[in-house]
VMD Tcl script that draws the C-alpha trace (Angstrom):
set ca {
  {67.58 -58.68 81.67}
  {70.79 -60.26 82.94}
  {70.87 -63.38 85.04}
  {74.04 -63.04 87.12}
  {73.89 -66.63 88.29}
  {73.49 -68.10 84.85}
  {75.20 -65.35 82.79}
  {72.30 -65.20 80.37}
  {71.74 -61.76 78.87}
  {68.96 -60.28 76.75}
  {65.24 -59.71 76.93}
  {62.03 -61.71 77.21}
  {58.43 -60.54 76.95}
  {56.19 -60.98 80.00}
  {55.18 -64.61 80.25}
  {58.34 -65.91 78.54}
  {60.62 -65.80 81.58}
  {60.75 -69.64 81.72}
  {62.81 -69.60 78.52}
  {65.50 -67.52 80.23}
  {65.32 -69.84 83.24}
  {65.79 -72.88 80.99}
  {68.77 -71.23 79.32}
  {70.36 -70.45 82.67}
  {69.75 -73.96 83.96}
  {71.58 -75.39 80.96}
  {74.38 -72.85 80.73}
  {77.05 -75.57 80.83}
  {75.75 -76.77 77.44}
  {77.19 -73.62 75.84}
  {80.63 -75.15 76.27}
  {83.73 -73.12 75.36}
  {81.87 -70.83 72.97}
  {78.58 -68.99 73.07}
  {74.98 -69.41 72.03}
  {71.90 -67.31 71.37}
  {68.19 -68.08 71.21}
  {65.46 -65.86 69.82}
  {61.77 -66.22 69.08}
  {59.14 -64.11 67.36}
  {55.39 -64.51 67.87}
  {53.01 -62.75 65.49}
  {55.95 -60.68 64.19}
  {56.72 -59.52 67.75}
  {59.97 -60.39 69.50}
  {59.26 -62.39 72.64}
  {62.69 -63.90 73.35}
  {66.17 -62.56 72.57}
  {68.83 -64.18 74.76}
  {72.52 -64.97 74.58}
  {75.30 -66.37 76.76}
  {78.91 -67.45 76.69}
  {81.87 -66.15 74.74}
  {82.82 -65.32 71.18}
  {86.52 -66.07 71.20}
  {88.28 -63.65 73.54}
  {85.20 -61.49 74.15}
  {81.80 -62.05 75.74}
  {78.96 -62.93 73.38}
  {77.09 -59.68 72.70}
  {73.80 -58.57 71.17}
  {75.37 -58.22 67.73}
  {77.54 -61.36 67.82}
  {77.01 -63.59 64.80}
  {77.48 -67.30 64.37}
  {78.43 -69.25 61.28}
  {75.06 -70.71 60.38}
  {76.34 -73.94 58.83}
  {73.53 -75.70 56.90}
  {70.92 -73.33 58.29}
  {72.25 -71.27 55.37}
  {70.15 -73.40 53.01}
  {66.90 -71.97 54.33}
  {68.09 -68.45 53.47}
  {68.91 -69.60 49.95}
  {65.42 -71.12 49.66}
  {63.87 -67.75 50.45}
  {65.87 -66.07 47.67}
  {64.85 -68.72 45.14}
  {61.24 -68.52 46.26}
  {61.25 -64.80 45.49}
  {62.44 -65.54 41.95}
  {59.60 -68.03 41.53}
  {57.07 -65.54 42.86}
  {58.27 -62.95 40.32}
  {57.92 -65.45 37.49}
  {61.65 -65.56 36.76}
  {61.99 -69.22 37.76}
  {59.73 -72.26 37.39}
  {60.39 -75.05 39.88}
  {58.91 -77.68 37.55}
  {61.11 -76.61 34.62}
  {64.36 -78.38 33.74}
  {67.44 -76.76 35.25}
  {68.90 -76.83 31.74}
  {66.32 -74.26 30.59}
  {68.29 -71.71 32.60}
  {71.70 -73.41 32.62}
  {72.12 -75.23 29.28}
  {75.44 -76.92 30.15}
  {73.67 -78.71 33.00}
  {71.95 -81.03 30.50}
  {75.17 -83.06 30.12}
  {75.45 -86.66 31.37}
  {71.74 -87.40 31.21}
  {70.54 -84.43 33.27}
  {68.42 -82.71 30.59}
  {65.20 -83.50 32.46}
  {66.37 -82.78 36.00}
  {64.03 -80.14 37.38}
  {64.64 -77.18 39.63}
  {62.41 -78.87 42.22}
  {64.60 -81.98 42.19}
  {67.67 -79.82 42.68}
  {66.10 -78.07 45.67}
  {64.71 -81.23 47.27}
  {68.02 -83.14 47.29}
  {66.83 -85.71 44.76}
  {69.07 -84.78 41.80}
  {71.86 -87.18 42.77}
  {74.65 -84.58 42.61}
  {76.10 -85.00 46.06}
  {79.75 -84.36 45.22}
  {82.11 -82.48 42.90}
  {83.77 -84.80 40.37}
  {87.51 -85.02 40.98}
  {87.35 -82.75 44.00}
  {90.35 -84.49 45.58}
  {92.77 -82.80 43.20}
  {90.89 -79.52 43.12}
  {90.07 -78.69 46.74}
  {91.37 -79.23 50.25}
  {89.56 -79.20 53.63}
  {91.72 -76.29 54.74}
  {90.05 -74.06 52.15}
  {92.43 -74.35 49.22}
  {90.53 -74.36 45.92}
  {87.13 -73.47 47.37}
  {87.26 -70.12 45.60}
  {87.48 -71.80 42.16}
  {83.75 -71.40 41.67}
  {83.76 -71.42 37.88}
  {85.64 -74.73 37.75}
  {83.51 -76.29 40.48}
  {80.33 -75.28 38.69}
  {81.69 -76.57 35.36}
  {82.35 -79.96 36.94}
  {78.89 -80.11 38.48}
  {77.30 -79.28 35.12}
  {79.11 -82.27 33.61}
  {78.51 -84.64 36.53}
  {76.60 -87.90 36.26}
  {73.92 -88.32 38.96}
  {74.47 -91.02 41.58}
  {70.90 -92.24 41.04}
  {68.04 -91.59 38.64}
  {66.98 -88.07 39.62}
  {63.72 -87.93 41.48}
  {63.78 -91.58 42.56}
  {65.76 -91.22 45.79}
  {66.78 -88.55 48.27}
  {70.32 -87.81 49.39}
  {71.53 -84.70 51.14}
  {73.43 -82.33 48.84}
  {75.14 -80.89 51.89}
  {77.79 -78.79 50.14}
  {76.99 -78.94 46.43}
  {73.58 -77.39 47.15}
  {75.28 -74.02 47.46}
  {77.09 -74.11 44.13}
  {74.14 -75.62 42.28}
  {71.63 -73.06 43.52}
  {74.16 -70.26 43.26}
  {74.76 -70.90 39.57}
  {71.03 -71.23 38.95}
  {70.45 -67.82 40.55}
  {73.31 -66.31 38.55}
  {71.97 -67.69 35.26}
  {68.47 -66.38 35.99}
  {69.34 -62.95 37.38}
  {72.97 -62.21 36.55}
  {73.52 -61.61 40.27}
  {74.58 -63.65 43.26}
  {72.44 -65.25 45.93}
  {74.23 -63.25 48.61}
  {73.52 -59.95 46.88}
  {69.82 -60.78 46.53}
  {69.62 -61.91 50.15}
  {71.22 -58.69 51.33}
  {69.30 -56.29 49.10}
  {65.86 -57.91 48.94}
  {65.48 -59.72 52.27}
  {67.97 -58.83 55.00}
  {68.16 -55.15 54.08}
  {64.42 -54.39 53.94}
  {63.75 -56.36 57.12}
  {66.80 -55.00 58.95}
  {68.28 -58.45 59.57}
  {71.86 -59.20 60.60}
  {72.47 -61.83 57.91}
  {75.08 -62.25 55.19}
  {75.95 -64.91 52.65}
  {79.45 -63.86 51.71}
  {80.26 -61.85 54.83}
  {82.08 -58.58 54.06}
  {85.43 -58.19 55.81}
  {84.14 -55.22 57.82}
  {81.47 -57.45 59.44}
  {83.60 -60.53 59.99}
  {84.77 -59.18 63.34}
  {81.21 -59.79 64.58}
  {81.44 -63.53 63.83}
  {82.17 -65.85 66.76}
  {85.04 -68.26 66.07}
  {83.88 -71.83 65.58}
  {84.93 -74.29 68.29}
  {85.07 -78.00 67.46}
  {83.02 -80.52 69.47}
  {84.71 -81.51 72.71}
  {87.19 -84.35 72.30}
  {85.47 -86.33 75.05}
  {81.94 -85.80 73.70}
  {80.40 -89.23 73.13}
  {79.66 -90.16 69.54}
  {76.63 -92.24 68.66}
  {77.70 -95.50 66.94}
  {75.30 -94.65 64.11}
  {77.16 -91.38 63.58}
  {80.50 -93.19 63.55}
  {79.22 -95.49 60.81}
  {77.81 -92.51 58.91}
  {81.10 -90.62 58.97}
  {82.85 -93.63 57.46}
  {80.33 -94.28 54.68}
  {81.43 -93.61 51.06}
  {78.43 -91.38 50.35}
  {79.15 -89.17 53.38}
  {82.85 -88.97 52.53}
  {82.07 -87.84 48.99}
  {79.34 -85.44 50.09}
  {81.58 -83.73 52.64}
  {84.47 -83.59 50.11}
  {86.81 -85.42 52.47}
  {90.49 -85.86 51.65}
  {92.74 -88.23 53.63}
  {90.26 -88.43 56.50}
  {89.89 -84.67 56.80}
  {86.91 -82.54 55.81}
  {85.37 -79.12 56.42}
  {83.77 -80.35 59.66}
  {86.92 -81.83 61.16}
  {88.63 -78.56 60.19}
  {85.64 -76.33 60.97}
  {87.43 -74.21 63.56}
  {89.93 -73.08 60.92}
  {87.80 -73.37 57.78}
  {84.81 -71.33 58.94}
  {86.94 -68.71 60.67}
  {89.21 -67.94 57.72}
  {88.43 -64.45 56.32}
  {88.70 -65.65 52.72}
  {86.19 -68.45 53.34}
  {83.72 -66.21 55.19}
  {83.83 -63.81 52.25}
  {82.88 -66.58 49.79}
  {79.26 -67.44 49.04}
  {78.93 -71.08 50.03}
  {75.17 -71.38 49.87}
  {75.11 -74.68 51.71}
  {77.10 -73.72 54.76}
  {78.72 -70.35 55.49}
  {76.14 -67.61 55.95}
  {76.57 -65.66 59.17}
  {73.93 -64.09 61.36}
  {72.29 -63.70 64.73}
  {69.59 -65.85 66.27}
  {67.48 -62.68 66.34}
  {67.72 -62.35 62.56}
  {66.79 -65.98 61.94}
  {63.80 -65.72 64.26}
  {62.63 -62.52 62.57}
  {62.94 -63.99 59.08}
  {61.13 -67.20 59.93}
  {58.63 -65.25 62.01}
  {57.84 -63.25 58.88}
  {57.28 -66.48 56.94}
  {55.07 -67.79 59.76}
  {53.00 -64.61 59.54}
  {52.14 -65.01 55.84}
  {55.32 -63.43 54.51}
  {54.99 -59.79 55.56}
  {56.27 -57.66 58.41}
  {55.90 -53.94 59.00}
  {54.70 -53.44 55.45}
  {57.67 -55.31 53.95}
  {56.60 -58.14 51.63}
  {58.98 -61.09 51.45}
  {56.83 -63.92 50.06}
  {53.14 -64.59 49.46}
  {51.36 -67.31 51.45}
  {51.03 -69.28 48.21}
  {54.77 -69.21 47.54}
  {55.55 -70.12 51.14}
  {53.18 -73.08 50.83}
  {54.83 -74.15 47.56}
  {58.33 -74.17 49.04}
  {57.47 -75.59 52.45}
  {55.26 -78.46 51.24}
  {56.84 -81.88 51.50}
  {58.34 -83.01 48.19}
  {59.98 -86.22 49.30}
  {60.53 -88.28 52.42}
  {62.35 -91.48 53.18}
  {65.77 -92.80 54.08}
  {68.38 -90.29 53.02}
  {71.05 -91.96 50.88}
  {73.76 -89.79 52.44}
  {72.57 -89.20 56.01}
  {71.26 -92.79 56.30}
  {68.23 -91.83 58.33}
  {64.68 -90.57 57.83}
  {64.39 -87.16 56.23}
  {61.68 -84.95 54.75}
  {62.36 -82.12 52.33}
  {60.39 -79.35 50.73}
  {62.07 -77.01 48.26}
  {65.23 -75.99 50.08}
  {63.54 -76.41 53.46}
  {63.58 -79.36 55.82}
  {60.42 -80.66 57.46}
  {60.21 -82.09 61.01}
  {61.10 -85.75 61.44}
  {60.16 -87.93 64.38}
  {63.32 -89.41 65.84}
  {63.91 -91.76 68.80}
  {64.68 -88.74 71.00}
  {61.93 -86.53 69.55}
  {61.95 -84.25 66.52}
  {64.67 -81.84 65.40}
  {63.45 -79.63 68.23}
  {60.95 -77.71 66.12}
  {57.92 -77.70 68.37}
  {54.68 -79.69 68.26}
  {53.31 -78.86 64.79}
  {54.02 -80.92 61.71}
  {53.46 -77.84 59.54}
  {56.78 -76.35 60.74}
  {59.55 -75.87 58.17}
  {63.07 -74.49 58.23}
  {66.60 -75.84 58.29}
  {68.97 -77.11 60.92}
  {72.73 -76.81 60.88}
  {75.71 -78.88 61.93}
  {76.64 -78.54 65.56}
  {73.18 -77.63 66.81}
  {71.90 -74.61 64.83}
  {68.09 -74.38 64.55}
  {65.87 -72.09 62.46}
  {62.21 -72.68 61.65}
  {58.78 -71.19 61.08}
  {55.64 -72.56 62.68}
  {52.67 -71.17 60.72}
  {50.20 -72.77 63.13}
  {51.46 -70.85 66.17}
  {52.82 -67.99 63.99}
  {56.20 -68.47 65.61}
  {59.70 -67.99 64.22}
  {62.71 -69.42 66.05}
  {66.48 -69.05 65.75}
  {69.14 -70.81 67.80}
  {72.85 -70.52 67.07}
  {75.99 -71.67 68.81}
  {79.73 -71.45 68.18}
  {80.92 -74.50 70.14}
  {79.57 -77.20 67.86}
  {78.03 -80.32 69.34}
  {76.53 -83.55 68.08}
  {74.71 -84.34 71.30}
  {73.80 -81.15 73.22}
  {70.05 -80.82 73.88}
  {70.26 -77.06 74.59}
  {68.48 -75.86 71.44}
  {65.57 -78.34 71.61}
  {65.27 -77.70 75.37}
  {64.83 -73.96 74.74}
  {62.27 -74.66 72.02}
  {60.33 -76.82 74.48}
  {60.42 -74.03 77.06}
  {59.20 -71.56 74.45}
  {56.19 -73.68 73.52}
  {55.20 -74.08 77.16}
  {54.93 -70.28 77.19}
  {53.21 -70.00 73.81}
}
mol new
graphics top color blue
foreach p $ca { graphics top sphere $p radius 0.5 }
foreach p [lrange $ca 0 end-1] q [lrange $ca 1 end] { graphics top cylinder $p $q radius 0.2 }
display resetview
């Protein structure tokens, strides 16, 4: 279908037309970029819609977005597969697999603490002289990992929660490498995205980077919540985001996440690329007990292990309520509602900066993906489409 009035393109199953109507009614929320929304019910696509532009061209069926922190959910799936195969134990010390990690009092830090943002390793020691927000130094993975192995936790691991927004990628990436001798991106491609036919990459090859929509920064006149202003000035946030002289990867996102060299890196906290369709299909598979079309991704038991809440409380970095499983976020009631993940507390997934949404709802057996290229801190478009979806479900 194509809505000429609203410029929304794609398909919806009978009974899900209100989702397309909601998208068209909110088309201005797409801004100067594009957006896509997809949903899967019982492993069947029911919504696959897109609108707007990807740089100089219209957003198309195969246009990808930079997934920002939604990347972390993909990494969680890869690690869950290692656990299911018996190659990794979430209750074991990280140092069992990565001996150097035991330095600075971290000998007892567990894999579960690493994945649930309770390890206290929110920054890279001395990053100011190693890395720059424009991308310089971000390819020095061996040195970054060496510094993280020697880092002292900000708090006693397991006693508090604080978002490992960027370090999550290097920490989990090195853990995967120590266990398997391979990279997270390779395992994602060969064991998950490939078998399921999903348009997802962590470490996007140059030949597929042309599919990625350029990132557009939030509008200069977009209002900023006073709480967000305070957050962006807090020492913990500044260290977590690896800020230098007031600049960071989010203030430079339009350049940072569009640079070919950065897209080719595996930054497991932030730079996977993919379509909303692929996210919905992956999470739809998880919502349907981990299998689709005869392809096994995870057992129900492993999904339950990784999606179960491990910790909740005030996040030491984000300064608000948060709930984490193992690599997955859980819904949080906020003054304006939840993350936009539907009505069921059993949902799990991961959001991303600027408005990205990806989650599984095992109660309704629904998987959802929403991506956008014009980042926003305030747009309700994604949650509005989720609401429209659940009215149909």
